[in-house]
N, CA, C and O atoms as a GROMACS GRO file, in nm:
protein
  572
    1MET      N    1  -1.104   1.448  15.742
    1MET     CA    2  -1.212   1.459  15.839
    1MET      C    3  -1.333   1.520  15.768
    1MET      O    4  -1.320   1.614  15.690
    2ARG      N    5  -1.446   1.466  15.796
    2ARG     CA    6  -1.569   1.518  15.737
    2ARG      C    7  -1.657   1.574  15.849
    2ARG      O    8  -1.684   1.506  15.948
    3LEU      N    9  -1.700   1.698  15.832
    3LEU     CA   10  -1.789   1.759  15.930
    3LEU      C   11  -1.933   1.721  15.899
    3LEU      O   12  -1.968   1.698  15.783
    4THR      N   13  -2.015   1.714  16.001
    4THR     CA   14  -2.156   1.683  15.982
    4THR      C   15  -2.227   1.803  15.920
    4THR      O   16  -2.178   1.916  15.924
    5SER      N   17  -2.344   1.778  15.862
    5SER     CA   18  -2.424   1.888  15.808
    5SER      C   19  -2.466   1.982  15.921
    5SER      O   20  -2.484   2.102  15.898
    6PHE      N   21  -2.481   1.931  16.041
    6PHE     CA   22  -2.515   2.012  16.159
    6PHE      C   23  -2.410   2.123  16.175
    6PHE      O   24  -2.443   2.240  16.197
    7THR      N   25  -2.282   2.085  16.165
    7THR     CA   26  -2.173   2.181  16.179
    7THR      C   27  -2.166   2.272  16.057
    7THR      O   28  -2.147   2.393  16.071
    8ASP      N   29  -2.179   2.216  15.939
    8ASP     CA   30  -2.177   2.294  15.816
    8ASP      C   31  -2.283   2.404  15.821
    8ASP      O   32  -2.253   2.520  15.793
    9PHE      N   33  -2.406   2.368  15.856
    9PHE     CA   34  -2.515   2.465  15.859
    9PHE      C   35  -2.492   2.569  15.969
    9PHE      O   36  -2.520   2.687  15.950
   10GLY      N   37  -2.440   2.525  16.083
   10GLY     CA   38  -2.410   2.618  16.191
   10GLY      C   39  -2.304   2.718  16.151
   10GLY      O   40  -2.316   2.837  16.182
   11LEU      N   41  -2.201   2.673  16.084
   11LEU     CA   42  -2.096   2.764  16.037
   11LEU      C   43  -2.152   2.865  15.938
   11LEU      O   44  -2.118   2.983  15.945
   12ARG      N   45  -2.238   2.821  15.846
   12ARG     CA   46  -2.298   2.914  15.750
   12ARG      C   47  -2.378   3.022  15.822
   12ARG      O   48  -2.365   3.141  15.791
   13ALA      N   49  -2.460   2.981  15.916
   13ALA     CA   50  -2.542   3.078  15.989
   13ALA      C   51  -2.454   3.176  16.066
   13ALA      O   52  -2.482   3.297  16.065
   14LEU      N   53  -2.350   3.127  16.131
   14LEU     CA   54  -2.261   3.216  16.206
   14LEU      C   55  -2.184   3.309  16.115
   14LEU      O   56  -2.158   3.424  16.152
   15MET      N   57  -2.146   3.263  15.996
   15MET     CA   58  -2.077   3.349  15.901
   15MET      C   59  -2.168   3.466  15.860
   15MET      O   60  -2.121   3.579  15.844
   16ARG      N   61  -2.297   3.438  15.843
   16ARG     CA   62  -2.392   3.546  15.811
   16ARG      C   63  -2.407   3.639  15.931
   16ARG      O   64  -2.405   3.762  15.915
   17MET      N   65  -2.422   3.582  16.048
   17MET     CA   66  -2.441   3.665  16.168
   17MET      C   67  -2.319   3.754  16.192
   17MET      O   68  -2.333   3.866  16.240
   18ALA      N   69  -2.200   3.705  16.160
   18ALA     CA   70  -2.078   3.782  16.178
   18ALA      C   71  -2.071   3.900  16.080
   18ALA      O   72  -1.996   3.995  16.103
   19SER      N   73  -2.148   3.894  15.973
   19SER     CA   74  -2.147   4.003  15.875
   19SER      C   75  -2.218   4.127  15.930
   19SER      O   76  -2.190   4.238  15.885
   20GLU      N   77  -2.307   4.108  16.025
   20GLU     CA   78  -2.378   4.219  16.090
   20GLU      C   79  -2.391   4.184  16.238
   20GLU      O   80  -2.499   4.149  16.285
   21PRO      N   81  -2.280   4.196  16.312
   21PRO     CA   82  -2.276   4.144  16.449
   21PRO      C   83  -2.375   4.207  16.548
   21PRO      O   84  -2.409   4.143  16.648
   22GLY      N   85  -2.419   4.326  16.524
   22GLY     CA   86  -2.512   4.389  16.617
   22GLY      C   87  -2.658   4.357  16.590
   22GLY      O   88  -2.745   4.400  16.665
   23ARG      N   89  -2.685   4.284  16.485
   23ARG     CA   90  -2.821   4.256  16.442
   23ARG      C   91  -2.867   4.118  16.487
   23ARG      O   92  -2.788   4.023  16.489
   24ALA      N   93  -2.993   4.107  16.522
   24ALA     CA   94  -3.053   3.978  16.554
   24ALA      C   95  -3.109   3.917  16.425
   24ALA      O   96  -3.176   3.986  16.347
   25PHE      N   97  -3.082   3.790  16.405
   25PHE     CA   98  -3.130   3.718  16.287
   25PHE      C   99  -3.232   3.615  16.330
   25PHE      O  100  -3.211   3.543  16.427
   26SER      N  101  -3.343   3.607  16.257
   26SER     CA  102  -3.441   3.503  16.286
   26SER      C  103  -3.394   3.373  16.223
   26SER      O  104  -3.324   3.372  16.122
   27THR      N  105  -3.435   3.264  16.284
   27THR     CA  106  -3.402   3.133  16.230
   27THR      C  107  -3.464   3.117  16.092
   27THR      O  108  -3.402   3.059  16.003
   28ALA      N  109  -3.584   3.169  16.074
   28ALA     CA  110  -3.651   3.160  15.944
   28ALA      C  111  -3.571   3.233  15.836
   28ALA      O  112  -3.556   3.183  15.725
   29GLU      N  113  -3.521   3.350  15.869
   29GLU     CA  114  -3.442   3.428  15.774
   29GLU      C  115  -3.316   3.354  15.731
   29GLU      O  116  -3.284   3.346  15.613
   30LEU      N  117  -3.244   3.300  15.828
   30LEU     CA  118  -3.122   3.226  15.798
   30LEU      C  119  -3.152   3.098  15.721
   30LEU      O  120  -3.081   3.064  15.627
   31ALA      N  121  -3.256   3.029  15.761
   31ALA     CA  122  -3.294   2.904  15.692
   31ALA      C  123  -3.331   2.933  15.547
   31ALA      O  124  -3.294   2.857  15.458
   32ASP      N  125  -3.402   3.041  15.524
   32ASP     CA  126  -3.441   3.076  15.387
   32ASP      C  127  -3.318   3.113  15.303
   32ASP      O  128  -3.306   3.070  15.188
   33GLU      N  129  -3.228   3.191  15.360
   33GLU     CA  130  -3.109   3.233  15.284
   33GLU      C  131  -3.026   3.114  15.238
   33GLU      O  132  -2.978   3.110  15.125
   34PHE      N  133  -3.008   3.017  15.327
   34PHE     CA  134  -2.921   2.903  15.297
   34PHE      C  135  -2.997   2.778  15.254
   34PHE      O  136  -2.937   2.672  15.237
   35GLU      N  137  -3.129   2.792  15.237
   35GLU     CA  138  -3.214   2.680  15.194
   35GLU      C  139  -3.200   2.560  15.287
   35GLU      O  140  -3.175   2.448  15.243
   36LEU      N  141  -3.216   2.587  15.416
   36LEU     CA  142  -3.205   2.485  15.519
   36LEU      C  143  -3.339   2.462  15.585
   36LEU      O  144  -3.429   2.545  15.574
   37SER      N  145  -3.352   2.350  15.653
   37SER     CA  146  -3.471   2.323  15.732
   37SER      C  147  -3.472   2.414  15.854
   37SER      O  148  -3.374   2.421  15.928
   38ARG      N  149  -3.583   2.483  15.876
   38ARG     CA  150  -3.594   2.571  15.994
   38ARG      C  151  -3.584   2.490  16.122
   38ARG      O  152  -3.523   2.534  16.220
   39HIS      N  153  -3.644   2.374  16.122
   39HIS     CA  154  -3.641   2.287  16.240
   39HIS      C  155  -3.497   2.248  16.274
   39HIS      O  156  -3.457   2.253  16.390
   40HIS      N  157  -3.422   2.209  16.174
   40HIS     CA  158  -3.282   2.169  16.194
   40HIS      C  159  -3.199   2.288  16.243
   40HIS      O  160  -3.118   2.274  16.334
   41LEU      N  161  -3.221   2.405  16.182
   41LEU     CA  162  -3.146   2.524  16.222
   41LEU      C  163  -3.183   2.568  16.364
   41LEU      O  164  -3.099   2.622  16.435
   42THR      N  165  -3.306   2.546  16.404
   42THR     CA  166  -3.347   2.577  16.541
   42THR      C  167  -3.267   2.493  16.641
   42THR      O  168  -3.224   2.544  16.744
   43LYS      N  169  -3.247   2.366  16.610
   43LYS     CA  170  -3.166   2.279  16.697
   43LYS      C  171  -3.021   2.327  16.703
   43LYS      O  172  -2.959   2.327  16.809
   44ILE      N  173  -2.968   2.368  16.589
   44ILE     CA  174  -2.831   2.419  16.583
   44ILE      C  175  -2.818   2.544  16.669
   44ILE      O  176  -2.724   2.556  16.747
   45MET      N  177  -2.912   2.636  16.656
   45MET     CA  178  -2.908   2.761  16.733
   45MET      C  179  -2.919   2.733  16.883
   45MET      O  180  -2.856   2.800  16.964
   46ALA      N  181  -2.999   2.634  16.919
   46ALA     CA  182  -3.011   2.598  17.061
   46ALA      C  183  -2.877   2.547  17.114
   46ALA      O  184  -2.838   2.580  17.226
   47THR      N  185  -2.807   2.467  17.035
   47THR     CA  186  -2.676   2.416  17.075
   47THR      C  187  -2.576   2.531  17.088
   47THR      O  188  -2.498   2.536  17.184
   48LEU      N  189  -2.577   2.622  16.992
   48LEU     CA  190  -2.486   2.738  16.996
   48LEU      C  191  -2.519   2.830  17.113
   48LEU      O  192  -2.429   2.886  17.175
   49ALA      N  193  -2.648   2.844  17.144
   49ALA     CA  194  -2.688   2.928  17.257
   49ALA      C  195  -2.645   2.866  17.390
   49ALA      O  196  -2.599   2.936  17.480
   50GLN      N  197  -2.659   2.737  17.401
   50GLN     CA  198  -2.619   2.667  17.523
   50GLN      C  199  -2.469   2.686  17.549
   50GLN      O  200  -2.426   2.691  17.665
   51ALA      N  201  -2.391   2.697  17.443
   51ALA     CA  202  -2.246   2.716  17.456
   51ALA      C  203  -2.208   2.864  17.469
   51ALA      O  204  -2.090   2.895  17.489
   52GLY      N  205  -2.305   2.953  17.457
   52GLY     CA  206  -2.276   3.097  17.469
   52GLY      C  207  -2.222   3.161  17.343
   52GLY      O  208  -2.181   3.277  17.345
   53ILE      N  209  -2.221   3.088  17.233
   53ILE     CA  210  -2.173   3.145  17.107
   53ILE      C  211  -2.275   3.241  17.050
   53ILE      O  212  -2.239   3.342  16.989
   54VAL      N  213  -2.402   3.210  17.068
   54VAL     CA  214  -2.509   3.303  17.030
   54VAL      C  215  -2.599   3.327  17.150
   54VAL      O  216  -2.603   3.249  17.246
   55ILE      N  217  -2.670   3.436  17.142
   55ILE     CA  218  -2.772   3.470  17.242
   55ILE      C  219  -2.904   3.476  17.166
   55ILE      O  220  -2.913   3.541  17.062
   56THR      N  221  -3.005   3.409  17.217
   56THR     CA  222  -3.134   3.408  17.149
   56THR      C  223  -3.239   3.477  17.235
   56THR      O  224  -3.232   3.478  17.358
   57ARG      N  225  -3.336   3.534  17.164
   57ARG     CA  226  -3.450   3.598  17.232
   57ARG      C  227  -3.573   3.571  17.149
   57ARG      O  228  -3.574   3.590  17.027
   58ARG      N  229  -3.679   3.525  17.215
   58ARG     CA  230  -3.805   3.494  17.147
   58ARG      C  231  -3.890   3.619  17.131
   58ARG      O  232  -3.870   3.721  17.197
   59GLY      N  233  -3.987   3.606  17.040
   59GLY     CA  234  -4.087   3.711  17.025
   59GLY      C  235  -4.048   3.819  16.926
   59GLY      O  236  -3.945   3.811  16.859
   60GLY      N  237  -4.135   3.921  16.919
   60GLY     CA  238  -4.111   4.033  16.828
   60GLY      C  239  -3.979   4.101  16.860
   60GLY      O  240  -3.948   4.129  16.976
   61GLY      N  241  -3.902   4.127  16.756
   61GLY     CA  242  -3.771   4.188  16.777
   61GLY      C  243  -3.667   4.090  16.828
   61GLY      O  244  -3.554   4.127  16.858
   62GLY      N  245  -3.708   3.964  16.838
   62GLY     CA  246  -3.616   3.862  16.886
   62GLY      C  247  -3.529   3.808  16.775
   62GLY      O  248  -3.518   3.867  16.668
   63GLY      N  249  -3.468   3.696  16.803
   63GLY     CA  250  -3.379   3.634  16.706
   63GLY      C  251  -3.250   3.593  16.775
   63GLY      O  252  -3.243   3.586  16.898
   64ALA      N  253  -3.150   3.566  16.696
   64ALA     CA  254  -3.021   3.524  16.749
   64ALA      C  255  -2.915   3.625  16.707
   64ALA      O  256  -2.914   3.674  16.594
   65ARG      N  257  -2.826   3.654  16.799
   65ARG     CA  258  -2.711   3.739  16.770
   65ARG      C  259  -2.588   3.676  16.833
   65ARG      O  260  -2.601   3.590  16.920
   66LEU      N  261  -2.473   3.716  16.789
   66LEU     CA  262  -2.350   3.660  16.844
   66LEU      C  263  -2.341   3.689  16.994
   66LEU      O  264  -2.378   3.798  17.039
   67GLY      N  265  -2.293   3.593  17.069
   67GLY     CA  266  -2.280   3.606  17.213
   67GLY      C  267  -2.157   3.685  17.255
   67GLY      O  268  -2.150   3.735  17.368
   68ARG      N  269  -2.061   3.697  17.166
   68ARG     CA  270  -1.941   3.778  17.189
   68ARG      C  271  -1.889   3.820  17.053
   68ARG      O  272  -1.935   3.767  16.952
   69PRO      N  273  -1.795   3.913  17.047
   69PRO     CA  274  -1.747   3.960  16.916
   69PRO      C  275  -1.691   3.845  16.832
   69PRO      O  276  -1.629   3.752  16.883
   70ALA      N  277  -1.714   3.855  16.701
   70ALA     CA  278  -1.672   3.751  16.608
   70ALA      C  279  -1.521   3.731  16.608
   70ALA      O  280  -1.474   3.623  16.574
   71ASP      N  281  -1.446   3.833  16.646
   71ASP     CA  282  -1.300   3.816  16.650
   71ASP      C  283  -1.253   3.748  16.777
   71ASP      O  284  -1.133   3.732  16.800
   72GLN      N  285  -1.350   3.708  16.861
   72GLN     CA  286  -1.318   3.634  16.983
   72GLN      C  287  -1.378   3.493  16.982
   72GLN      O  288  -1.377   3.424  17.084
   73ILE      N  289  -1.429   3.451  16.867
   73ILE     CA  290  -1.488   3.317  16.852
   73ILE      C  291  -1.404   3.241  16.749
   73ILE      O  292  -1.407   3.273  16.631
   74SER      N  293  -1.331   3.141  16.794
   74SER     CA  294  -1.248   3.065  16.700
   74SER      C  295  -1.334   2.961  16.627
   74SER      O  296  -1.434   2.912  16.679
   75LEU      N  297  -1.292   2.930  16.506
   75LEU     CA  298  -1.361   2.826  16.430
   75LEU      C  299  -1.348   2.692  16.501
   75LEU      O  300  -1.439   2.609  16.494
   76GLY      N  301  -1.237   2.670  16.570
   76GLY     CA  302  -1.220   2.547  16.647
   76GLY      C  303  -1.323   2.534  16.757
   76GLY      O  304  -1.378   2.426  16.780
   77ASP      N  305  -1.351   2.645  16.826
   77ASP     CA  306  -1.453   2.643  16.931
   77ASP      C  307  -1.589   2.605  16.874
   77ASP      O  308  -1.662   2.526  16.932
   78ILE      N  309  -1.622   2.662  16.760
   78ILE     CA  310  -1.751   2.634  16.696
   78ILE      C  311  -1.761   2.485  16.658
   78ILE      O  312  -1.861   2.420  16.686
   79VAL      N  313  -1.657   2.435  16.594
   79VAL     CA  314  -1.659   2.295  16.552
   79VAL      C  315  -1.666   2.202  16.672
   79VAL      O  316  -1.738   2.102  16.669
   80ARG      N  317  -1.593   2.233  16.778
   80ARG     CA  318  -1.600   2.149  16.900
   80ARG      C  319  -1.742   2.144  16.954
   80ARG      O  320  -1.790   2.038  16.994
   81VAL      N  321  -1.810   2.258  16.957
   81VAL     CA  322  -1.947   2.263  17.009
   81VAL      C  323  -2.042   2.184  16.920
   81VAL      O  324  -2.120   2.102  16.969
   82LEU      N  325  -2.034   2.207  16.790
   82LEU     CA  326  -2.131   2.145  16.699
   82LEU      C  327  -2.101   1.998  16.669
   82LEU      O  328  -2.192   1.922  16.638
   83GLU      N  329  -1.976   1.958  16.679
   83GLU     CA  330  -1.938   1.818  16.657
   83GLU      C  331  -1.926   1.743  16.789
   83GLU      O  332  -1.884   1.627  16.790
   84GLY      N  333  -1.961   1.806  16.899
   84GLY     CA  334  -1.938   1.752  17.032
   84GLY      C  335  -1.972   1.607  17.054
   84GLY      O  336  -1.900   1.537  17.125
   85ASP      N  337  -2.080   1.560  16.996
   85ASP     CA  338  -2.120   1.421  17.021
   85ASP      C  339  -2.085   1.328  16.906
   85ASP      O  340  -2.130   1.214  16.902
   86GLN      N  341  -2.004   1.375  16.812
   86GLN     CA  342  -1.966   1.295  16.696
   86GLN      C  343  -1.821   1.249  16.710
   86GLN      O  344  -1.729   1.330  16.703
   87ALA      N  345  -1.801   1.121  16.730
   87ALA     CA  346  -1.666   1.067  16.740
   87ALA      C  347  -1.606   1.055  16.600
   87ALA      O  348  -1.675   1.019  16.505
   88LEU      N  349  -1.478   1.086  16.590
   88LEU     CA  350  -1.409   1.074  16.461
   88LEU      C  351  -1.416   0.930  16.409
   88LEU      O  352  -1.444   0.906  16.291
   89VAL      N  353  -1.391   0.836  16.497
   89VAL     CA  354  -1.404   0.693  16.466
   89VAL      C  355  -1.474   0.626  16.584
   89VAL      O  356  -1.482   0.683  16.693
   90ASN      N  357  -1.524   0.507  16.561
   90ASN     CA  358  -1.603   0.436  16.661
   90ASN      C  359  -1.533   0.424  16.797
   90ASN      O  360  -1.598   0.440  16.901
   91CYS      N  361  -1.403   0.398  16.796
   91CYS     CA  362  -1.334   0.378  16.924
   91CYS      C  363  -1.316   0.507  17.003
   91CYS      O  364  -1.276   0.503  17.120
   92PHE      N  365  -1.344   0.622  16.943
   92PHE     CA  366  -1.336   0.750  17.014
   92PHE      C  367  -1.468   0.782  17.086
   92PHE      O  368  -1.474   0.880  17.161
   93ALA      N  369  -1.571   0.702  17.065
   93ALA     CA  370  -1.700   0.726  17.129
   93ALA      C  371  -1.685   0.723  17.280
   93ALA      O  372  -1.598   0.654  17.334
   94ALA      N  373  -1.769   0.798  17.348
   94ALA     CA  374  -1.762   0.808  17.494
   94ALA      C  375  -1.766   0.671  17.562
   94ALA      O  376  -1.703   0.650  17.665
   95ASP      N  377  -1.841   0.578  17.503
   95ASP     CA  378  -1.851   0.445  17.563
   95ASP      C  379  -1.744   0.348  17.512
   95ASP      O  380  -1.748   0.229  17.542
   96GLY      N  381  -1.648   0.401  17.435
   96GLY     CA  382  -1.541   0.316  17.383
   96GLY      C  383  -1.575   0.248  17.253
   96GLY      O  384  -1.489   0.182  17.193
   97GLY      N  385  -1.697   0.262  17.207
   97GLY     CA  386  -1.739   0.203  17.081
   97GLY      C  387  -1.738   0.052  17.084
   97GLY      O  388  -1.735  -0.010  17.191
   98SER      N  389  -1.740  -0.006  16.969
   98SER     CA  390  -1.744  -0.152  16.960
   98SER      C  391  -1.627  -0.205  16.877
   98SER      O  392  -1.643  -0.299  16.799
   99CYS      N  393  -1.511  -0.145  16.894
   99CYS     CA  394  -1.393  -0.185  16.818
   99CYS      C  395  -1.342  -0.321  16.868
   99CYS      O  396  -1.329  -0.342  16.989
  100THR      N  397  -1.314  -0.410  16.777
  100THR     CA  398  -1.267  -0.543  16.815
  100THR      C  399  -1.115  -0.554  16.818
  100THR      O  400  -1.061  -0.658  16.859
  101ILE      N  401  -1.044  -0.448  16.776
  101ILE     CA  402  -0.898  -0.454  16.776
  101ILE      C  403  -0.836  -0.353  16.872
  101ILE      O  404  -0.715  -0.330  16.868
  102SER      N  405  -0.916  -0.292  16.956
  102SER     CA  406  -0.866  -0.184  17.041
  102SER      C  407  -0.748  -0.225  17.130
  102SER      O  408  -0.666  -0.141  17.164
  103SER      N  409  -0.740  -0.351  17.168
  103SER     CA  410  -0.632  -0.393  17.257
  103SER      C  411  -0.494  -0.390  17.189
  103SER      O  412  -0.393  -0.385  17.258
  104HIS      N  413  -0.488  -0.394  17.058
  104HIS     CA  414  -0.360  -0.390  16.990
  104HIS      C  415  -0.361  -0.296  16.868
  104HIS      O  416  -0.288  -0.319  16.771
  105CYS      N  417  -0.442  -0.194  16.873
  105CYS     CA  418  -0.452  -0.100  16.763
  105CYS      C  419  -0.346   0.011  16.776
  105CYS      O  420  -0.329   0.069  16.883
  106ARG      N  421  -0.276   0.039  16.667
  106ARG     CA  422  -0.177   0.146  16.666
  106ARG      C  423  -0.225   0.265  16.582
  106ARG      O  424  -0.150   0.361  16.562
  107LEU      N  425  -0.347   0.258  16.535
  107LEU     CA  426  -0.404   0.367  16.454
  107LEU      C  427  -0.470   0.473  16.542
  107LEU      O  428  -0.466   0.592  16.508
  108ARG      N  429  -0.529   0.433  16.651
  108ARG     CA  430  -0.607   0.524  16.738
  108ARG      C  431  -0.527   0.647  16.778
  108ARG      O  432  -0.578   0.759  16.769
  109THR      N  433  -0.404   0.629  16.823
  109THR     CA  434  -0.322   0.741  16.867
  109THR      C  435  -0.296   0.838  16.753
  109THR      O  436  -0.300   0.959  16.772
  110ARG      N  437  -0.269   0.784  16.636
  110ARG     CA  438  -0.241   0.869  16.520
  110ARG      C  439  -0.365   0.948  16.477
  110ARG      O  440  -0.354   1.065  16.441
  111LEU      N  441  -0.479   0.885  16.481
  111LEU     CA  442  -0.603   0.956  16.448
  111LEU      C  443  -0.633   1.063  16.551
  111LEU      O  444  -0.680   1.171  16.516
  112GLY      N  445  -0.608   1.035  16.677
  112GLY     CA  446  -0.627   1.134  16.782
  112GLY      C  447  -0.538   1.256  16.762
  112GLY      O  448  -0.581   1.369  16.781
  113SER      N  449  -0.414   1.231  16.722
  113SER     CA  450  -0.320   1.340  16.694
  113SER      C  451  -0.366   1.422  16.574
  113SER      O  452  -0.356   1.545  16.575
  114ALA      N  453  -0.415   1.355  16.472
  114ALA     CA  454  -0.464   1.424  16.352
  114ALA      C  455  -0.585   1.511  16.384
  114ALA      O  456  -0.596   1.624  16.335
  115GLU      N  457  -0.676   1.458  16.465
  115GLU     CA  458  -0.794   1.535  16.504
  115GLU      C  459  -0.753   1.658  16.585
  115GLU      O  460  -0.806   1.766  16.563
  116ALA      N  461  -0.658   1.643  16.676
  116ALA     CA  462  -0.610   1.756  16.757
  116ALA      C  463  -0.544   1.861  16.668
  116ALA      O  464  -0.562   1.980  16.691
  117ALA      N  465  -0.468   1.819  16.568
  117ALA     CA  466  -0.403   1.912  16.476
  117ALA      C  467  -0.507   1.988  16.392
  117ALA      O  468  -0.493   2.108  16.368
  118PHE      N  469  -0.611   1.918  16.348
  118PHE     CA  470  -0.720   1.979  16.272
  118PHE      C  471  -0.785   2.090  16.354
  118PHE      O  472  -0.804   2.202  16.304
  119LEU      N  473  -0.819   2.060  16.478
  119LEU     CA  474  -0.883   2.160  16.564
  119LEU      C  475  -0.787   2.273  16.599
  119LEU      O  476  -0.829   2.388  16.608
  120ALA      N  477  -0.661   2.242  16.620
  120ALA     CA  478  -0.561   2.346  16.650
  120ALA      C  479  -0.549   2.443  16.532
  120ALA      O  480  -0.534   2.564  16.552
  121GLU      N  481  -0.556   2.392  16.410
  121GLU     CA  482  -0.552   2.479  16.292
  121GLU      C  483  -0.675   2.570  16.289
  121GLU      O  484  -0.663   2.689  16.259
  122LEU      N  485  -0.792   2.514  16.318
  122LEU     CA  486  -0.914   2.595  16.321
  122LEU      C  487  -0.910   2.698  16.434
  122LEU      O  488  -0.971   2.804  16.422
  123ASP      N  489  -0.841   2.667  16.542
  123ASP     CA  490  -0.828   2.762  16.653
  123ASP      C  491  -0.751   2.887  16.611
  123ASP      O  492  -0.763   2.991  16.676
  124ARG      N  493  -0.673   2.878  16.506
  124ARG     CA  494  -0.595   2.993  16.459
  124ARG      C  495  -0.678   3.093  16.378
  124ARG      O  496  -0.632   3.203  16.348
  125SER      N  497  -0.800   3.055  16.343
  125SER     CA  498  -0.887   3.143  16.265
  125SER      C  499  -1.010   3.180  16.346
  125SER      O  500  -1.068   3.097  16.415
  126MET      N  501  -1.047   3.305  16.335
  126MET     CA  502  -1.163   3.357  16.406
  126MET      C  503  -1.282   3.372  16.311
  126MET      O  504  -1.264   3.388  16.190
  127LEU      N  505  -1.400   3.367  16.367
  127LEU     CA  506  -1.522   3.380  16.289
  127LEU      C  507  -1.522   3.509  16.208
  127LEU      O  508  -1.571   3.511  16.095
  128ALA      N  509  -1.468   3.617  16.262
  128ALA     CA  510  -1.464   3.745  16.190
  128ALA      C  511  -1.389   3.733  16.058
  128ALA      O  512  -1.420   3.805  15.963
  129GLU      N  513  -1.291   3.644  16.051
  129GLU     CA  514  -1.211   3.628  15.929
  129GLU      C  515  -1.287   3.562  15.816
  129GLU      O  516  -1.248   3.574  15.700
  130VAL      N  517  -1.395   3.493  15.847
  130VAL     CA  518  -1.471   3.422  15.744
  130VAL      C  519  -1.614   3.476  15.731
  130VAL      O  520  -1.699   3.413  15.668
  131ALA      N  521  -1.640   3.592  15.791
  131ALA     CA  522  -1.773   3.651  15.783
  131ALA      C  523  -1.811   3.675  15.637
  131ALA      O  524  -1.727   3.712  15.555
  132LEU      N  525  -1.936   3.652  15.606
  132LEU     CA  526  -1.986   3.678  15.471
  132LEU      C  527  -1.999   3.829  15.451
  132LEU      O  528  -2.012   3.904  15.549
  133PRO      N  529  -1.997   3.874  15.327
  133PRO     CA  530  -2.023   4.017  15.304
  133PRO      C  531  -2.164   4.050  15.350
  133PRO      O  532  -2.256   3.968  15.338
  134ALA      N  533  -2.182   4.170  15.404
  134ALA     CA  534  -2.315   4.213  15.448
  134ALA      C  535  -2.410   4.213  15.329
  134ALA      O  536  -2.370   4.247  15.217
  135LEU      N  537  -2.532   4.176  15.354
  135LEU     CA  538  -2.634   4.180  15.248
  135LEU      C  539  -2.669   4.324  15.217
  135LEU      O  540  -2.673   4.409  15.306
  136ALA      N  541  -2.694   4.352  15.091
  136ALA     CA  542  -2.738   4.486  15.051
  136ALA      C  543  -2.879   4.508  15.105
  136ALA      O  544  -2.960   4.416  15.105
  137PRO      N  545  -2.908   4.631  15.151
  137PRO     CA  546  -3.044   4.657  15.199
  137PRO      C  547  -3.145   4.632  15.089
  137PRO      O  548  -3.118   4.656  14.971
  138ALA      N  549  -3.262   4.583  15.128
  138ALA     CA  550  -3.368   4.558  15.030
  138ALA      C  551  -3.407   4.689  14.964
  138ALA      O  552  -3.414   4.793  15.029
  139SER      N  553  -3.432   4.682  14.836
  139SER     CA  554  -3.470   4.802  14.763
  139SER      C  555  -3.602   4.854  14.813
  139SER      O  556  -3.697   4.778  14.837
  140MET      N  557  -3.608   4.984  14.829
  140MET     CA  558  -3.732   5.048  14.875
  140MET      C  559  -3.820   5.071  14.752
  140MET      O  560  -3.772   5.116  14.648
  141PRO      N  561  -3.950   5.042  14.763
  141PRO     CA  562  -4.039   5.067  14.649
  141PRO      C  563  -4.051   5.219  14.624
  141PRO      O  564  -4.049   5.298  14.718
  142ALA      N  565  -4.063   5.254  14.502
  142ALA     CA  566  -4.077   5.397  14.466
  142ALA      C  567  -4.208   5.450  14.520
  142ALA      O  568  -4.309   5.379  14.520
  143PRO      N  569  -4.209   5.578  14.568
  143PRO     CA  570  -4.335   5.635  14.622
  143PRO      C  571  -4.439   5.658  14.517
  143PRO      O  572  -4.548   5.705  14.548
   0.00000   0.00000   0.00000
């Protein structure tokens, strides 16, 4: 299974946020650290906020912080949210896709089972377990 860059980038941002769970992170700060598009990361944060995984606040002192403790957010939950509209294969699409062999396909069930097993494995790990090390405070200039 291959995760989209949307999910990859979201996981990276959440891993950083889990390193300092009480702190709000700006999208610009996270985008700069991971060399990501700020616009793309803003969309990711909006998706995570809609699901309650992060809480966002605009303006001075704003930013995004985890919506609940990192030890209560499974990696499976994150992947489900960020991959929500991505079907593993065409026939898994909400509209049934455009598969021409669906009436006699024996692969679909097996792929569905594999996807469920993948997510079940991710459900066993919490975001806190993969948090990045906290960043060292920026050096203060000498007086």
